[in-house]
C-alpha positions as CSV (number, residue, x, y, z in Angstrom):
1,M,10.6,4.6,-23.1
2,V,7.7,4.1,-20.6
3,G,5.5,7.2,-20.6
4,M,5.3,7.5,-24.4
5,T,2.1,6.1,-25.8
6,R,1.3,4.4,-29.0
7,S,-1.9,3.2,-30.6
8,R,-2.5,1.1,-33.7
9,G,-5.9,1.3,-35.4
10,S,-7.5,3.8,-33.0
11,S,-9.0,6.9,-34.4
12,A,-11.1,8.2,-31.6
13,A,-9.7,10.8,-29.3
14,A,-10.1,10.6,-25.6
15,G,-13.3,12.4,-24.7
16,Q,-14.6,12.4,-28.2
17,L,-17.6,10.2,-27.3
18,P,-19.5,10.1,-24.1
19,P,-19.0,6.7,-22.3
20,S,-22.5,5.5,-23.0
21,R,-24.1,2.9,-25.2
22,E,-26.3,4.0,-28.2
23,D,-29.3,3.1,-26.0
24,S,-28.0,5.8,-23.5
25,R,-27.1,3.5,-20.7
26,P,-23.6,4.0,-19.2
27,V,-21.0,1.5,-20.5
28,K,-20.5,-1.2,-17.8
29,V,-16.9,-2.4,-17.4
30,L,-15.6,-5.3,-15.4
31,H,-11.9,-5.4,-14.4
32,L,-11.0,-8.9,-13.4
33,T,-7.9,-10.1,-11.6
34,T,-7.3,-13.2,-9.5
35,V,-3.6,-12.4,-8.9
36,H,-3.5,-8.7,-8.0
37,P,-5.2,-7.2,-4.9
38,A,-8.1,-4.7,-5.2
39,T,-5.7,-1.9,-4.2
40,D,-3.3,-2.6,-7.0
41,N,-1.7,0.7,-8.2
42,R,-2.0,0.1,-12.0
43,I,-5.4,-1.6,-12.0
44,F,-7.3,0.4,-9.4
45,H,-5.5,3.7,-8.8
46,K,-4.9,4.3,-12.4
47,E,-7.1,2.4,-14.9
48,C,-10.3,1.9,-12.9
49,R,-10.3,5.3,-11.3
50,S,-9.7,7.0,-14.6
51,L,-12.5,5.1,-16.3
52,A,-14.9,5.9,-13.4
53,E,-14.0,9.6,-13.5
54,A,-14.7,9.6,-17.2
55,G,-18.3,8.3,-16.6
56,Y,-18.0,4.6,-17.1
57,E,-19.7,2.2,-14.7
58,V,-16.7,0.4,-13.4
59,H,-16.7,-2.9,-11.4
60,L,-13.5,-4.5,-10.0
61,A,-13.4,-8.2,-9.1
62,A,-10.3,-8.8,-7.0
63,A,-9.1,-9.9,-3.6
64,G,-9.8,-7.3,-0.9
65,T,-11.7,-4.0,-1.1
66,V,-11.1,-0.4,-1.9
67,T,-12.5,2.9,-0.8
68,P,-15.9,3.6,-2.5
69,S,-15.1,7.3,-2.8
70,F,-13.5,6.9,-6.2
71,G,-16.7,5.5,-7.8
72,V,-15.4,2.0,-8.5
73,Q,-17.7,-0.8,-7.3
74,T,-15.8,-3.9,-6.0
75,F,-16.7,-7.6,-6.0
76,P,-14.4,-9.1,-3.3
77,L,-12.7,-12.4,-4.2
78,R,-11.1,-14.9,-1.9
79,P,-7.5,-14.2,-0.8
80,I,-4.9,-14.7,-3.5
81,P,-3.3,-18.2,-3.4
82,D,0.2,-18.2,-2.0
83,S,1.8,-20.2,-4.8
84,R,1.8,-19.5,-8.6
85,L,1.0,-23.1,-9.4
86,R,-2.1,-22.9,-7.3
87,R,-3.1,-19.6,-9.0
88,F,-2.8,-21.2,-12.4
89,A,-4.8,-24.2,-11.3
90,T,-7.6,-22.2,-9.7
91,G,-7.6,-18.9,-11.6
92,P,-9.7,-20.0,-14.6
93,T,-12.5,-21.5,-12.4
94,R,-12.6,-18.4,-10.2
95,G,-12.7,-16.1,-13.2
96,L,-15.4,-18.0,-14.9
97,A,-17.6,-17.9,-11.8
98,V,-17.3,-14.1,-11.7
99,V,-17.9,-13.6,-15.4
100,G,-20.9,-16.0,-15.4
101,A,-22.5,-14.1,-12.5
102,S,-21.9,-10.6,-14.0
103,D,-23.6,-8.4,-16.6
104,F,-21.1,-6.1,-18.4
105,D,-20.3,-4.6,-21.7
106,I,-16.5,-4.8,-21.6
107,L,-14.3,-7.3,-19.8
108,H,-10.8,-6.0,-19.0
109,F,-8.7,-8.7,-17.5
110,H,-5.1,-8.7,-16.2
111,D,-3.7,-12.2,-15.5
112,P,-2.3,-14.9,-17.8
113,E,-4.1,-17.4,-15.6
114,L,-7.4,-15.9,-17.0
115,L,-6.6,-16.3,-20.7
116,P,-9.1,-19.2,-21.1
117,V,-11.8,-17.0,-19.5
118,G,-11.0,-14.1,-21.8
119,I,-11.0,-16.3,-24.9
120,L,-14.3,-17.9,-24.0
121,A,-15.9,-14.5,-23.3
122,A,-14.6,-13.1,-26.6
123,R,-16.0,-16.0,-28.5
124,R,-19.4,-15.4,-27.0
125,G,-19.3,-11.9,-28.3
126,T,-18.1,-9.9,-25.3
127,R,-15.7,-7.0,-25.9
128,V,-12.6,-8.2,-24.2
129,V,-9.5,-6.2,-23.3
130,W,-6.3,-8.1,-22.4
131,D,-3.9,-6.1,-20.2
132,S,-0.4,-7.4,-20.6
133,H,1.5,-6.1,-17.6
134,E,4.6,-8.1,-18.6
135,D,6.2,-9.7,-21.6
136,Y,4.3,-13.0,-21.3
137,F,5.4,-14.2,-24.7
138,E,9.0,-14.3,-23.3
139,Q,7.8,-15.7,-20.0
140,F,5.9,-18.5,-21.6
141,R,8.8,-19.3,-23.9
142,Q,11.0,-19.8,-20.8
143,V,8.5,-21.6,-18.7
144,G,10.6,-24.7,-18.9
145,G,13.1,-23.1,-16.5
146,K,10.5,-22.2,-13.8
147,D,10.9,-24.0,-10.5
148,W,7.2,-23.5,-9.5
149,M,5.9,-26.1,-11.9
150,P,6.5,-29.9,-12.0
151,H,9.3,-30.7,-14.4
152,S,7.2,-33.4,-16.2
153,V,4.7,-30.8,-17.5
154,K,6.8,-27.7,-18.0
155,G,7.3,-27.9,-21.8
156,T,3.7,-28.8,-22.4
157,V,2.3,-26.0,-20.2
158,G,4.6,-23.4,-21.8
159,S,3.5,-24.4,-25.3
160,A,-0.2,-24.3,-24.3
161,L,0.1,-20.9,-22.7
162,G,1.8,-19.6,-25.8
163,V,-1.1,-20.9,-27.9
164,L,-3.6,-19.2,-25.6
165,L,-1.7,-15.9,-25.8
166,R,-1.6,-15.9,-29.6
167,N,-5.3,-16.7,-29.7
168,M,-6.1,-13.9,-27.3
169,D,-4.1,-11.5,-29.5
170,K,-6.3,-12.4,-32.5
171,I,-9.7,-12.2,-30.9
172,A,-9.4,-9.5,-28.2
173,A,-11.2,-6.2,-28.8
174,G,-8.1,-4.5,-27.6
175,V,-4.7,-5.1,-26.0
176,V,-3.2,-2.9,-23.4
177,A,0.6,-3.2,-23.0
178,A,2.7,-1.7,-20.2
179,T,5.7,-0.8,-22.5
180,P,6.5,-0.3,-26.2
181,S,8.5,-3.5,-26.3
182,I,5.6,-5.5,-24.9
183,A,3.2,-3.9,-27.4
184,S,5.5,-4.8,-30.3
185,K,4.8,-8.5,-29.6
186,Y,1.1,-8.1,-30.4
187,S,-0.5,-8.0,-33.9
188,N,-3.9,-6.9,-32.6
189,A,-5.1,-3.7,-34.4
190,R,-6.1,-2.1,-31.2
191,T,-2.8,-2.4,-29.3
192,V,-2.1,0.6,-27.1
193,V,0.7,1.4,-24.6
194,V,-0.6,2.4,-21.2
195,G,2.4,3.0,-19.0
196,N,3.1,3.1,-15.3
197,E,3.4,6.8,-14.8
198,A,2.4,8.5,-11.6
199,R,-0.7,10.6,-10.6
200,L,1.4,13.7,-9.9
201,N,-1.0,15.3,-7.5
202,E,-0.6,12.4,-5.0
203,F,3.0,13.4,-4.4
204,A,3.1,17.1,-5.0
205,G,3.3,17.8,-1.2
206,C,6.2,15.5,-0.5
207,D,9.3,17.1,1.0
208,P,12.2,14.6,1.1
209,R,15.6,15.9,2.4
210,P,19.2,14.9,1.8
211,D,20.0,14.8,5.5
212,S,17.5,11.9,6.0
213,R,19.2,8.6,6.3
214,Q,16.3,6.3,5.2
215,I,16.2,4.3,2.0
216,L,12.6,3.4,1.0
217,F,11.9,0.0,-0.5
218,T,8.3,-0.6,-1.7
219,D,8.5,-3.7,-3.9
220,W,8.4,-7.5,-3.3
221,C,11.4,-8.6,-1.2
222,S,12.5,-10.8,-4.1
223,E,15.4,-11.7,-6.2
224,H,13.9,-9.7,-9.1
225,H,14.2,-6.5,-7.1
226,L,17.7,-7.4,-5.7
227,F,16.4,-7.2,-2.1
228,A,19.2,-9.3,-0.7
229,E,21.8,-7.2,-2.4
230,L,20.2,-4.0,-1.1
231,V,20.2,-5.4,2.5
232,E,23.9,-6.3,2.2
233,A,24.7,-2.8,0.8
234,V,22.8,-1.1,3.6
235,A,24.6,-3.3,6.2
236,A,27.9,-2.0,4.8
237,V,26.9,1.7,5.2
238,P,26.2,2.1,9.0
239,E,24.8,5.6,8.8
240,V,21.7,4.6,6.8
241,L,18.6,2.5,7.5
242,L,16.1,0.6,5.3
243,A,12.3,1.0,5.4
244,V,10.3,-1.8,3.8
245,A,6.7,-1.3,2.7
246,G,4.5,-3.8,1.0
247,R,2.0,-6.6,1.2
248,D,4.3,-9.6,2.1
249,M,5.8,-8.9,5.5
250,S,6.4,-12.6,6.3
251,S,8.9,-13.6,3.6
252,P,12.1,-15.4,4.4
253,E,14.0,-12.6,2.7
254,L,12.6,-10.1,5.1
255,A,13.3,-12.3,8.1
256,Q,16.9,-12.4,6.9
257,A,17.0,-8.7,6.6
258,R,15.8,-8.3,10.2
259,S,18.6,-10.6,11.3
260,T,21.2,-8.6,9.3
261,L,20.1,-5.0,10.0
262,G,18.5,-5.2,13.4
263,G,17.3,-1.8,14.5
264,R,18.3,-0.3,11.1
265,L,15.3,-2.0,9.5
266,R,11.8,-0.4,9.6
267,V,9.0,-2.8,8.6
268,L,6.1,-0.6,7.5
269,G,3.6,-3.0,6.1
270,W,1.1,-2.0,3.5
271,L,0.8,1.8,3.0
272,D,-2.1,3.7,1.4
273,R,-1.3,6.6,-0.9
274,Q,-1.0,9.1,1.9
275,G,1.2,6.8,4.0
276,L,3.4,6.2,1.0
277,A,3.8,10.0,0.4
278,A,4.6,10.5,4.1
279,E,7.4,7.9,4.0
280,M,8.8,9.4,0.8
281,S,9.2,12.7,2.8
282,R,11.1,10.8,5.5
283,S,13.6,9.3,3.0
284,F,16.6,10.4,0.9
285,L,16.5,7.5,-1.6
286,G,13.8,5.3,-3.1
287,S,14.8,1.9,-4.3
288,G,13.9,1.0,-7.9
289,L,16.4,-1.8,-8.2
290,M,15.8,-4.5,-10.9
291,R,17.6,-7.4,-12.3
292,D,18.8,-7.3,-15.9
293,T,15.9,-9.1,-17.7
294,P,14.1,-8.6,-21.0
295,L,11.4,-6.7,-19.2
296,A,13.9,-4.1,-18.0
297,I,14.8,-3.0,-21.5
298,D,12.2,-0.2,-21.5
299,N,10.5,-0.6,-18.1
300,S,11.6,0.6,-14.7
301,A,9.9,-0.2,-11.4
302,N,6.6,1.5,-11.0
303,K,7.7,3.5,-8.0
304,V,10.5,5.2,-10.0
305,F,7.8,7.4,-11.5
306,E,6.3,8.2,-8.1
307,F,9.7,8.9,-6.6
308,A,10.4,11.4,-9.3
309,A,7.1,13.1,-8.8
310,A,7.9,13.3,-5.1
311,G,11.4,14.8,-5.7
312,L,12.9,11.7,-4.2
313,P,16.0,10.5,-6.1
314,S,15.9,6.8,-7.0
315,L,18.6,4.2,-6.3
316,L,18.7,2.1,-9.5
317,T,20.7,-0.7,-11.2
318,P,22.1,-0.2,-14.7
319,T,19.3,-1.7,-16.8
320,P,18.7,-0.1,-20.2
321,A,15.5,1.7,-18.9
322,N,17.2,2.9,-15.8
323,L,20.2,4.3,-17.7
324,Q,17.7,6.5,-19.5
325,H,16.6,8.0,-16.2
326,Q,20.3,8.9,-15.6
327,R,20.9,10.3,-19.1
328,R,17.7,12.1,-19.8
329,G,16.3,13.0,-16.4
330,G,19.3,13.1,-14.1
331,H,17.2,12.2,-11.2
332,A,18.7,8.9,-10.1
333,Y,21.8,7.3,-8.7
334,V,22.6,4.4,-10.9
335,S,25.1,1.8,-9.7
336,T,27.9,0.5,-11.9
337,D,26.7,-3.1,-11.6
338,F,24.1,-5.4,-10.0
339,T,26.1,-6.3,-6.9
340,A,25.8,-5.2,-3.3
341,R,29.1,-3.5,-3.6
342,G,28.0,-1.4,-6.6
343,I,24.7,-0.5,-4.9
344,G,26.6,0.5,-1.8
345,R,28.8,2.8,-3.8
346,S,25.8,4.6,-5.1
347,I,24.4,5.0,-1.6
348,R,27.6,6.6,-0.4
349,E,27.6,8.9,-3.5
350,A,24.1,10.1,-2.4
351,L,25.4,10.8,1.1
352,E,28.5,12.8,0.0
353,S,27.0,15.8,-1.8
354,P,23.7,17.5,-0.7
355,E,24.1,19.9,-3.6
356,T,24.0,17.0,-6.1
357,W,21.1,15.4,-4.3
358,W,19.1,18.6,-4.5
359,K,19.8,18.9,-8.3
360,K,18.6,15.3,-8.7
361,S,15.5,16.0,-6.6
362,K,14.5,19.1,-8.7
363,S,15.3,17.2,-12.0
364,G,13.0,14.4,-10.9
365,R,10.0,16.7,-10.4
366,A,10.7,18.3,-13.8
367,W,11.1,15.0,-15.5
368,A,7.8,13.7,-13.9
369,H,5.9,16.6,-15.3
370,E,7.4,16.2,-18.8
371,H,7.4,12.4,-19.1
372,G,6.0,10.7,-16.1
373,D,2.5,12.0,-15.8
374,W,-0.3,9.4,-15.8
375,L,-2.5,11.8,-17.8
376,R,-0.5,10.8,-20.9
377,S,-1.5,7.1,-20.6
378,E,-4.9,8.0,-19.3
379,A,-5.7,9.7,-22.6
380,V,-4.7,6.6,-24.6
381,L,-6.8,4.3,-22.3
382,L,-9.9,6.5,-22.8
383,S,-9.3,6.7,-26.5
384,L,-9.3,2.9,-26.7
385,Y,-12.5,2.7,-24.6
386,A,-14.2,5.3,-26.8
387,D,-13.6,3.0,-29.8
388,L,-15.0,0.1,-27.9
389,A,-18.0,2.1,-26.8
390,R,-18.8,3.0,-30.4
391,S,-18.7,-0.7,-31.4
392,L,-21.3,-1.8,-28.8
393,P,-24.7,-2.9,-30.2
394,R,-27.8,-0.8,-29.9
395,A,-29.7,-3.0,-27.4
396,G,-29.0,-5.9,-25.1
397,L,-26.0,-6.6,-23.0
398,I,-23.0,-7.9,-24.9
399,N,-22.6,-11.2,-23.1
400,R,-26.2,-12.3,-23.4
């Protein structure tokens, strides 16, 4: 399950080596994404911050900016294109421009659009880390069914992307995978699992209550997260309201939700970490709904880990990963199916018994400390970087 870490071919323990080159300069790391914003939870709040705290000189090239107090230096990119086709068309050029203008020892990149950039950098001698947030092998295999790409080129593009991914697997200095099932697709000797656990201290002060009537939704208002089904379920339970937080507050799905729920919809916009914790305290359920896809075998929505740390029971659909939360942690209300009716039944179940709610809240905090603490994956990430730091040459930047 997510939270467990695995490493192949890595012998260095986190903290065994100082994060400096043999010529005593700090190891300079560039995290690059043309898809995710600079405030991305996994990239900035977890990986970049952890590396900076460990003494690496960390630079993040992404759209937007972040607070400088965490020691991460940002290189702001243009706004993220609003279509996936445009991201694939422009991502390599934008990525190459950043890499060509930067001096760094390790390139850590996060988007399949940037695979050509990573391959080129690796062939030039740069230590490249490929961060596989999702099962891209499966996605590229199914690219022929995607509606964002012209039909005439779908098969060719899918095959080409698969070739790039296999090439990256062979030549990367390391591969970071979000789940064990994703990691199993790679043959790279330095493949590690870095999960989506929570920084527990960010949510230790949360105080959610069963008498609240707010359900908190913090993902994309998309089919993948069953947003339409959630809105329909909330509409059928008149005593509850839905609060929506996120980056895209202009989607057609959210407009439909406004029409359906009226005053029972709170549109919060983008929340920083403190704002997110405050809204968790105002809620009695956090939505971690997901469709039944291959990714959901051993992966739950990122926020499920944060909800557990906050003592906020999650509202989940019965994916294999979510059923594990029900069986092992006992901190979630898992619907019987993926329909609005099934989700609505779970909402009513949460309303019926404050005693059961409190048990789930306490179980969530206990589970978070045992299985959902970011420190587990942080140690794996730092161990990988210690290996890479040891492999750096004595003098001269890697990409020169």
